[in-house]
C-alpha positions as CSV (number, residue, x, y, z in Angstrom):
1,V,0.0,0.0,0.0
2,S,1.5,3.3,-1.1
3,D,0.7,7.0,-0.6
4,A,-1.0,8.1,-3.8
5,A,0.6,11.6,-3.6
6,T,4.2,10.8,-2.7
7,G,4.5,7.1,-3.8
8,E,5.9,6.3,-0.3
9,K,5.3,2.6,0.7
10,L,3.1,2.5,3.8
11,V,2.4,-1.2,4.3
12,L,4.1,-4.3,2.8
13,A,2.5,-7.7,2.4
14,N,3.4,-10.9,0.7
15,L,0.7,-13.5,1.0
16,Q,2.1,-16.1,-1.4
17,F,5.5,-16.5,0.2
18,P,5.1,-15.1,3.8
19,S,8.0,-17.2,5.2
20,E,10.4,-15.9,2.5
21,F,9.7,-12.2,2.7
22,K,10.1,-10.2,5.9
23,V,10.2,-6.5,6.6
24,L,12.6,-7.3,9.4
25,G,14.5,-10.6,9.9
26,L,16.6,-11.5,12.9
27,E,19.1,-14.4,12.9
28,L,21.9,-15.5,15.1
29,V,25.0,-16.0,13.0
30,P,28.6,-17.1,13.4
31,S,30.9,-14.3,14.5
32,E,33.6,-13.2,12.1
33,P,36.8,-11.4,12.9
34,G,35.4,-8.0,11.8
35,D,32.4,-8.4,14.2
36,M,34.7,-8.5,17.2
37,A,37.1,-5.6,16.2
38,T,35.7,-3.3,18.9
39,L,35.4,-5.9,21.6
40,P,38.1,-6.7,24.2
41,D,40.1,-9.9,24.2
42,G,38.4,-12.8,25.9
43,T,35.0,-11.7,24.7
44,L,32.4,-14.4,24.2
45,P,30.7,-13.0,21.0
46,L,27.1,-13.2,20.2
47,T,26.4,-11.8,16.7
48,I,22.9,-10.9,15.5
49,E,22.2,-10.2,11.9
50,L,19.2,-8.0,11.1
51,T,17.9,-7.9,7.6
52,S,15.2,-5.6,6.1
53,S,13.2,-6.0,2.9
54,L,12.6,-2.2,2.8
55,P,14.3,-0.5,-0.1
56,D,16.0,2.0,2.2
57,P,15.6,1.2,5.9
58,R,17.2,4.5,6.8
59,Q,14.2,6.4,5.5
60,A,11.9,4.3,7.8
61,G,13.6,5.4,11.0
62,I,15.8,3.8,13.6
63,L,16.6,0.2,14.5
64,I,16.3,-0.8,18.2
65,L,17.8,-4.0,19.5
66,G,17.1,-5.3,23.0
67,V,18.0,-8.3,25.1
68,I,15.5,-9.5,27.7
69,E,16.1,-12.0,30.5
70,M,13.1,-14.3,30.2
71,E,13.0,-15.4,33.8
72,T,12.6,-11.8,35.1
73,A,11.4,-10.0,32.0
74,D,14.1,-7.4,32.6
75,M,15.7,-5.6,29.6
76,V,19.4,-6.2,30.3
77,T,20.9,-4.3,27.4
78,S,19.9,-2.5,24.2
79,R,21.4,-0.9,21.1
80,V,20.1,1.9,18.8
81,V,21.2,2.0,15.2
82,T,20.2,5.4,13.7
83,N,21.1,4.6,10.1
84,P,20.4,0.9,9.6
85,D,21.4,-0.8,6.4
86,R,19.4,-3.5,4.7
87,V,21.8,-5.9,6.5
88,T,23.0,-4.8,10.0
89,R,25.2,-6.9,12.2
90,I,25.5,-6.3,15.9
91,T,27.9,-8.2,18.1
92,L,27.5,-8.4,21.9
93,D,29.8,-9.7,24.6
94,R,27.6,-12.5,26.0
95,S,29.8,-12.9,29.0
96,S,28.4,-9.6,30.3
97,L,24.8,-10.9,29.9
98,P,22.9,-13.1,32.4
99,T,23.1,-16.8,31.9
100,G,20.0,-18.7,31.0
101,K,17.3,-18.1,28.5
102,L,17.2,-14.7,26.8
103,R,14.9,-13.1,24.2
104,I,16.6,-10.9,21.6
105,T,14.1,-8.4,20.1
106,A,14.5,-5.9,17.3
107,S,12.2,-3.2,15.9
108,I,12.3,-0.7,13.1
109,C,10.8,2.4,14.6
110,G,10.2,6.0,13.7
111,T,12.9,8.4,14.6
112,D,11.1,9.4,17.7
113,G,10.8,5.7,18.7
114,R,7.0,6.0,19.2
115,W,5.8,3.8,16.4
116,S,7.0,0.4,15.1
117,L,6.9,-0.6,11.5
118,A,8.3,-4.1,12.0
119,N,9.3,-6.4,14.9
120,A,11.3,-9.6,15.2
121,S,12.6,-11.8,18.1
122,H,14.7,-14.8,18.8
123,T,15.3,-16.9,21.9
124,Y,18.9,-17.7,23.0
125,L,20.3,-19.9,25.8
126,N,23.3,-18.1,27.2
127,L,25.7,-20.5,28.8
128,P,28.7,-19.5,31.0
129,A,32.2,-20.3,30.1
130,R,32.9,-23.9,31.3
131,E,36.0,-22.9,33.1
132,S,33.9,-20.5,35.3
133,A,32.2,-23.6,36.8
134,G,35.2,-25.8,37.4
135,K,38.2,-27.6,35.9
136,V,37.7,-28.4,32.2
137,L,39.0,-32.0,31.6
138,N,38.1,-32.3,27.9
139,N,35.4,-31.1,25.5
140,L,32.8,-33.3,27.2
141,V,33.6,-33.1,30.9
142,T,34.0,-30.3,33.5
143,E,34.9,-31.2,37.0
144,L,32.8,-29.1,39.3
145,L,34.0,-30.5,42.6
146,S,36.8,-32.8,43.8
147,L,37.0,-32.8,47.6
148,Q,38.7,-35.0,50.2
149,G,37.4,-35.6,53.7
150,D,39.3,-32.7,55.4
151,E,38.0,-30.3,52.7
152,L,34.5,-31.5,53.2
153,F,34.4,-31.4,57.0
154,S,36.2,-28.5,58.8
155,D,35.0,-29.5,62.2
156,Q,33.4,-32.5,64.0
157,S,30.0,-32.0,62.4
158,S,28.1,-35.1,61.2
159,Q,27.1,-33.5,57.9
160,A,28.5,-31.0,55.4
161,T,26.8,-28.8,52.8
162,V,28.6,-28.0,49.5
163,E,27.6,-26.0,46.5
164,F,28.4,-26.4,42.8
165,N,27.4,-24.7,39.6
166,N,26.1,-26.7,36.6
167,P,27.3,-24.9,33.5
168,R,24.3,-26.0,31.4
169,N,21.0,-27.8,31.4
170,G,22.3,-31.3,31.4
171,W,23.8,-34.4,33.1
172,V,25.9,-34.3,36.3
173,F,27.9,-37.3,37.5
174,F,28.5,-37.9,41.3
175,S,31.1,-40.2,42.9
176,S,31.3,-40.8,46.6
177,T,33.9,-42.9,48.5
178,I,33.7,-43.8,52.2
179,D,36.3,-45.1,54.6
180,D,36.9,-48.8,54.2
181,Q,36.9,-49.6,57.9
182,P,35.0,-52.3,59.8
183,G,31.8,-50.8,61.4
184,T,31.4,-48.1,58.8
185,G,27.7,-47.4,58.8
186,K,25.2,-45.9,56.3
187,A,26.1,-42.6,54.6
188,E,24.1,-40.5,52.2
189,I,24.6,-37.9,49.5
190,A,21.5,-35.8,48.7
191,L,20.6,-32.9,46.5
192,Q,18.8,-30.2,48.4
193,G,15.9,-28.3,46.9
194,E,12.1,-28.1,47.0
195,T,12.3,-31.9,47.6
196,K,15.3,-33.8,48.8
197,D,16.8,-36.2,46.3
198,T,19.0,-38.8,47.9
199,I,21.3,-39.7,45.0
200,I,23.8,-42.1,46.8
201,I,23.4,-44.3,49.8
202,H,26.4,-46.1,51.2
203,S,25.4,-49.3,53.1
204,P,27.5,-51.9,54.8
205,G,28.8,-54.6,52.5
206,Q,28.7,-52.5,49.3
207,S,31.6,-51.2,47.3
208,T,33.2,-48.2,49.1
209,T,32.7,-46.1,46.0
210,Q,29.2,-45.4,44.7
211,E,28.1,-43.4,41.7
212,A,25.0,-41.6,40.4
213,M,23.9,-39.3,37.6
214,R,21.2,-36.7,37.5
215,W,19.9,-34.3,34.8
216,L,20.0,-30.8,36.4
217,R,19.2,-27.3,35.4
218,L,21.8,-24.7,34.7
219,G,23.0,-22.9,37.8
220,K,23.7,-23.4,41.5
221,H,22.9,-26.7,43.3
222,V,23.5,-27.8,46.9
223,L,24.6,-31.2,48.2
224,S,24.4,-32.5,51.8
225,V,27.1,-35.0,52.6
226,D,27.4,-37.3,55.6
227,A,30.6,-37.2,57.6
228,S,31.9,-40.7,56.8
229,V,32.4,-39.7,53.1
230,E,36.2,-39.5,52.4
231,K,36.0,-38.3,48.8
232,L,33.4,-36.5,46.7
233,V,33.6,-35.9,42.9
234,V,31.0,-34.0,40.9
235,R,31.3,-33.5,37.1
236,A,29.2,-32.1,34.3
237,I,29.1,-34.8,31.7
238,P,27.5,-35.4,28.3
239,E,24.3,-37.2,27.6
240,I,25.5,-40.8,27.0
241,S,22.7,-42.6,25.3
242,F,22.2,-46.3,24.5
243,F,20.3,-47.0,21.3
244,R,18.4,-49.2,21.4
245,Y,16.6,-51.5,23.8
246,P,15.4,-54.2,23.7
247,A,17.7,-55.6,21.0
248,S,19.3,-58.9,20.1
249,T,21.7,-60.2,17.5
250,Q,20.3,-60.7,14.0
251,L,22.1,-64.1,13.8
252,P,19.6,-66.8,14.9
253,Q,22.3,-69.2,15.9
254,Q,23.6,-66.8,18.6
255,K,22.0,-66.2,22.0
256,T,20.4,-62.9,22.9
257,L,23.2,-60.7,23.9
258,F,21.6,-57.6,25.3
259,D,19.2,-58.7,28.0
260,W,18.6,-56.2,30.9
261,K,20.8,-58.0,33.4
262,T,23.8,-58.2,31.1
263,L,23.4,-54.6,30.0
264,Q,23.2,-53.4,33.6
265,K,26.4,-55.3,34.5
266,Y,28.6,-54.3,31.6
267,V,27.1,-51.2,29.8
268,L,24.3,-49.2,31.4
269,H,26.2,-47.9,34.5
270,N,28.1,-45.7,32.0
271,M,24.9,-44.4,30.3
272,N,22.2,-42.0,31.3
273,S,19.5,-42.4,28.6
274,I,18.0,-45.3,26.6
275,S,16.0,-45.2,23.4
276,V,13.6,-48.0,22.9
277,A,12.2,-50.0,20.0
278,G,8.6,-49.2,19.1
279,V,7.4,-52.6,20.3
280,M,8.4,-51.6,23.9
281,T,5.9,-48.7,23.9
282,R,3.0,-51.1,23.0
283,E,1.3,-53.9,24.8
284,P,2.1,-56.5,25.8
285,L,5.8,-55.6,26.1
286,R,5.0,-52.2,27.7
287,S,3.5,-53.8,30.8
288,K,6.1,-56.6,30.9
289,S,8.9,-54.0,30.9
290,Q,7.5,-52.0,33.9
291,S,10.1,-53.1,36.4
292,E,13.0,-52.1,34.0
293,L,11.3,-48.8,33.3
294,D,10.9,-48.1,37.0
295,A,14.5,-49.2,37.9
296,W,16.0,-46.9,35.3
297,K,13.9,-43.9,36.3
298,K,14.7,-44.5,39.9
299,E,18.3,-43.9,39.0
300,G,17.3,-40.5,37.7
301,K,17.9,-41.6,34.1
302,R,15.7,-41.2,31.0
303,W,13.8,-43.3,28.5
304,Y,13.0,-42.1,24.9
305,A,10.3,-43.5,22.7
306,I,11.0,-43.9,19.0
307,G,9.1,-41.8,16.4
308,H,9.1,-41.2,12.7
309,V,9.1,-38.4,10.1
310,P,5.5,-37.5,9.0
311,A,6.7,-36.2,5.6
312,Y,7.4,-39.7,4.4
313,K,3.8,-40.7,4.9
314,L,1.9,-37.5,4.3
315,G,4.0,-36.0,1.5
316,G,4.6,-32.5,0.3
317,D,1.1,-31.1,1.0
318,M,1.3,-32.0,4.7
319,T,-0.2,-29.3,7.1
320,T,1.0,-28.2,10.5
321,Q,-2.0,-29.9,12.1
322,Q,-1.3,-33.2,10.4
323,A,2.4,-33.1,11.4
324,Y,1.4,-32.2,15.0
325,E,-1.2,-35.0,15.2
326,F,1.3,-37.5,13.7
327,W,3.7,-36.9,16.6
328,A,1.2,-36.1,19.4
329,D,-0.4,-39.6,18.8
330,N,2.9,-41.2,19.8
331,A,3.0,-43.1,23.1
332,C,5.6,-40.6,24.3
333,Y,3.0,-37.9,24.8
334,N,0.5,-39.9,26.8
335,D,2.7,-42.1,28.9
336,D,4.9,-40.7,31.7
337,A,7.5,-43.5,31.2
338,W,9.0,-41.6,28.3
339,A,11.0,-38.4,28.8
340,G,10.8,-37.6,25.1
341,L,10.6,-38.6,21.5
342,I,13.6,-39.5,19.3
343,V,12.6,-39.3,15.6
344,D,14.1,-41.3,12.8
345,E,15.2,-39.6,10.5
346,F,15.4,-36.1,8.9
347,S,17.2,-35.3,5.6
348,V,17.1,-33.1,2.5
349,G,16.0,-34.7,-0.8
350,D,13.9,-37.6,0.5
351,Y,10.8,-35.3,0.6
352,P,10.1,-31.7,-0.4
353,V,12.1,-29.2,1.7
354,K,9.0,-27.1,2.1
355,T,7.7,-29.7,4.5
356,Y,10.1,-28.4,7.1
357,V,7.7,-25.4,7.5
358,P,4.8,-27.3,8.9
359,M,7.1,-29.7,10.8
360,T,8.8,-26.7,12.4
361,E,5.5,-25.3,13.5
362,A,4.4,-28.7,14.8
363,V,7.5,-28.9,17.0
364,R,6.8,-25.5,18.4
365,R,3.2,-26.5,19.2
366,L,4.5,-29.7,20.9
367,T,6.9,-27.6,23.0
368,A,4.0,-25.3,24.1
369,E,1.6,-28.2,24.9
370,F,4.2,-30.7,26.3
371,P,6.9,-28.5,27.8
372,D,8.4,-31.4,29.8
373,K,8.9,-33.7,26.8
374,S,12.0,-33.7,24.7
375,F,12.0,-33.9,20.9
376,L,15.3,-35.3,19.5
377,P,15.5,-35.6,15.7
378,F,18.0,-37.9,14.0
379,C,19.6,-35.7,11.3
380,L,21.7,-36.6,8.3
381,S,24.4,-34.1,7.2
382,M,21.8,-31.5,6.0
383,Y,23.6,-28.4,7.4
384,G,24.1,-27.1,3.9
385,A,20.4,-26.4,3.5
386,K,19.4,-23.1,5.1
387,E,15.7,-24.1,4.9
388,V,16.2,-26.5,7.8
389,K,17.6,-23.8,10.2
390,P,14.2,-22.8,11.6
391,F,13.5,-26.5,12.3
392,I,16.8,-27.0,14.2
393,E,16.2,-23.7,16.1
394,A,12.7,-25.0,17.1
395,V,14.3,-28.1,18.5
396,I,16.7,-26.0,20.5
397,D,13.9,-23.8,21.8
398,N,12.2,-27.1,22.9
399,G,15.2,-27.5,25.2
400,S,16.3,-30.5,23.2
401,Q,19.1,-31.6,20.9
402,F,19.5,-32.7,17.3
403,V,21.2,-36.1,16.8
404,W,23.7,-35.9,14.0
405,E,24.5,-39.3,12.4
406,W,28.0,-39.9,11.3
407,Y,28.7,-43.6,10.3
408,E,32.0,-44.4,8.7
409,R,34.1,-47.6,7.9
410,E,37.7,-48.0,8.7
411,E,40.5,-46.7,6.4
412,P,43.4,-49.0,5.5
413,N,46.0,-47.0,7.5
414,E,46.0,-44.6,10.5
415,E,47.0,-41.5,8.5
416,R,44.0,-41.9,6.2
417,A,41.8,-42.6,9.2
418,R,42.9,-39.3,10.8
419,N,42.3,-37.4,7.5
420,K,38.7,-38.9,7.4
421,L,38.0,-37.6,10.9
422,T,39.1,-34.2,9.8
423,S,37.3,-34.0,6.5
424,G,34.2,-35.7,7.7
425,L,33.6,-35.4,11.4
426,V,35.3,-32.0,12.1
427,E,34.3,-30.2,8.9
428,G,30.8,-31.6,9.3
429,M,30.4,-30.0,12.7
430,K,31.8,-26.8,11.3
431,G,29.0,-27.0,8.8
432,W,26.5,-27.3,11.6
433,R,28.1,-24.4,13.5
434,N,27.9,-22.2,10.3
435,L,24.2,-23.0,10.2
436,V,23.4,-22.6,13.9
437,P,26.0,-20.8,16.1
438,E,27.3,-23.0,18.9
439,A,25.5,-26.0,17.3
440,Q,27.8,-28.5,19.1
441,T,26.3,-27.5,22.5
442,H,22.9,-28.6,21.2
443,A,24.1,-31.7,19.4
444,I,24.2,-35.4,20.3
445,L,26.9,-37.0,18.0
446,C,25.6,-40.4,16.9
447,L,28.5,-42.6,15.6
448,G,27.9,-45.9,13.9
449,Y,29.0,-49.1,15.7
450,Y,27.1,-51.6,13.7
451,S,29.5,-54.5,13.3
452,S,27.5,-57.7,12.8
453,P,25.5,-59.0,9.8
454,P,23.6,-57.9,8.0
455,F,25.1,-54.4,8.4
456,S,28.7,-53.8,9.4
457,L,31.3,-50.9,9.4
458,N,33.9,-53.4,10.7
459,E,35.0,-54.7,7.3
460,N,38.8,-54.5,7.1
461,P,40.6,-57.5,8.8
462,A,43.9,-55.6,8.7
463,V,42.5,-52.8,11.0
464,D,41.5,-53.0,14.7
465,Y,37.9,-51.7,14.7
466,K,38.2,-50.9,18.4
467,V,41.0,-48.4,17.7
468,W,39.1,-46.8,14.9
469,K,36.2,-46.3,17.3
470,D,38.6,-44.9,19.9
471,M,40.0,-42.4,17.4
472,Q,36.5,-41.0,16.8
473,Y,35.8,-40.5,20.5
474,Q,39.2,-39.0,21.1
475,R,38.6,-36.4,18.3
476,L,35.2,-35.5,19.8
477,A,36.9,-35.1,23.2
478,T,39.9,-33.0,22.1
479,D,39.2,-31.1,18.8
480,P,38.2,-27.4,19.6
481,T,35.3,-27.7,17.1
482,F,33.5,-29.9,19.6
483,V,33.9,-27.8,22.8
484,G,30.9,-28.3,24.9
485,L,29.4,-31.2,22.8
486,Y,26.1,-32.1,24.4
487,G,26.0,-35.8,24.0
488,L,27.2,-39.2,22.6
489,M,25.3,-42.1,21.0
490,E,25.9,-45.1,18.8
491,W,23.6,-46.7,16.2
492,N,22.5,-49.5,16.6
493,S,22.9,-52.3,19.2
494,K,20.6,-54.4,17.0
495,Y,23.4,-54.7,14.5
496,A,26.4,-54.6,16.9
497,D,28.4,-57.5,18.3
498,E,28.8,-57.9,22.1
499,E,32.5,-57.0,22.1
500,T,31.8,-53.7,20.3
501,V,28.9,-52.8,22.6
502,R,31.1,-53.3,25.7
503,W,33.9,-51.3,24.1
504,Q,31.6,-48.4,23.4
505,A,30.6,-48.4,27.1
506,W,34.3,-48.2,28.1
507,L,34.9,-45.4,25.6
508,C,32.0,-43.4,27.0
509,R,33.4,-43.8,30.5
510,H,37.0,-43.0,29.5
511,Y,36.1,-39.8,27.6
512,G,32.6,-38.9,28.8
513,I,32.8,-39.5,32.6
514,E,36.5,-39.6,33.5
515,G,37.3,-36.8,31.1
516,K,40.4,-38.4,29.6
517,T,42.1,-37.2,26.4
518,N,44.5,-40.1,25.7
519,L,43.6,-43.1,23.5
520,L,42.1,-45.8,25.6
521,S,43.5,-48.3,23.1
522,E,47.0,-47.5,24.1
523,E,46.4,-48.6,27.7
524,Y,45.6,-52.0,26.3
525,G,48.4,-52.1,23.7
526,F,46.0,-52.0,20.8
527,R,47.3,-50.6,17.5
528,Y,45.3,-49.4,14.4
529,N,47.0,-51.8,11.9
530,L,46.9,-55.5,13.0
531,T,49.9,-57.6,12.4
532,H,48.9,-61.1,13.6
533,L,47.9,-62.0,10.0
534,Q,49.7,-61.2,6.8
535,N,47.6,-60.3,3.8
536,P,44.3,-61.1,5.7
537,D,42.0,-60.0,2.9
538,F,44.0,-61.6,0.1
539,D,44.7,-58.2,-1.6
540,E,48.1,-59.7,-2.6
541,G,46.7,-63.0,-3.8
542,T,47.9,-65.9,-1.6
543,T,51.1,-64.1,-0.4
544,G,51.8,-65.2,3.2
545,W,49.4,-68.1,3.0
546,T,50.0,-71.8,2.4
547,V,47.2,-73.1,0.2
548,T,46.3,-76.8,0.1
549,P,43.6,-78.2,-2.3
550,A,40.6,-79.5,-0.5
551,A,40.2,-83.3,-0.5
552,G,38.0,-84.8,-3.1
């Protein structure tokens, strides 16, 4: 709509492509060197890019940017740009902003600031620097407390109270050791709050060291500790997820490998979440699994139900309502056993990219109606498609993580293996970070450990597959691209052999709980290239082998 006398545009509308045309757009983007030129060293940059579809935004008035702390609704900082361009970048030092959830707002206003032509907003979870909370052990683990008896108890009191700061919404590991003396009685470690949560109980006859994990909110927490505790360790750790249960080998001649008792003994004490097969969310297995569901939840750990992508079934004309109903009908949303939905799998090219618009809105509606349920999408390497950015941001606004799948076979030698980790794993995460700033802090990295027929990544008999897996975890734990990586997962126990499943649990403990940076393989003398067989795949004919014709 234009003024007939002057030709000035008064109102803009674009009904055919409303999602592609905005008077004012607001995006969080990766910071570039030029963005930080005026900021002091040590700044934690947050760069906001504001775009306008107006021919000349400077004629419209001024641009006002504000940052609101969502918990208090207080405006914590603002900026005024008097001559905005069609693209305006503003970089803030986020270390000066409150931690927690923020809302970034922008408006194009008249020069007097009284009227607004266009508005935009974006939520952002501001996390503190990990080193401010404790000792950074690797990309995955921050040690928040490590106290000996004398540091815990300064007098003869029977109980101590200690505080720690969790640097993000996520998992915390607790380890408590008591004096190994005859007569040592019961001792407890408990989280204080609106309700007391006793996380560790030492009882006579148990191991002197007990462990626990809890998912805790960002910020300060308080522990009460009984006097007989000799050592207390508290660490912020990644989500360490087992996918999936129940599962058994696909080879009928082998026994079931992954029953609950076996997993508890060898694997699950190093995990804090489990994704289940669809059959476990339905009767009769749902009821038969109640004791396992209860036992895992009693440990403070999480179950995820499996879901699917509606675009495969509903096609390119799918509506937001249809996408919402497709997911809301899942058992996850009507059964308290499940902490969330893990959805298999999202991509670009298998269905029209425009379907991400209704799926994004459906995720936002699920967030509003089921705020306590997580939504975790399995994602292929689709970071090159900007159309999926709003979808990933909706997942982050849900308080959840996207699950990036990276499944790769061995390379014939260690140098090529390291190059693959750089070109595939590291560069891939850089791609995600270019799409969504700090994407790694919202990502669960799902590696592939399928190693048993009919699917296997363990194909080269001249390579130790365990070392190849170890190299992947070490890169995640040490490469700066993965600083603050949210979680670890492997796909899929259904196709993995028992040795590999156990090895994954050890790797998760080594890097994701103990916070180590060295290759675990080296502690066992494992090497990438195996030498016990010469020419194991007959690449050189029968060199190294003695061949005898079969009888008859």
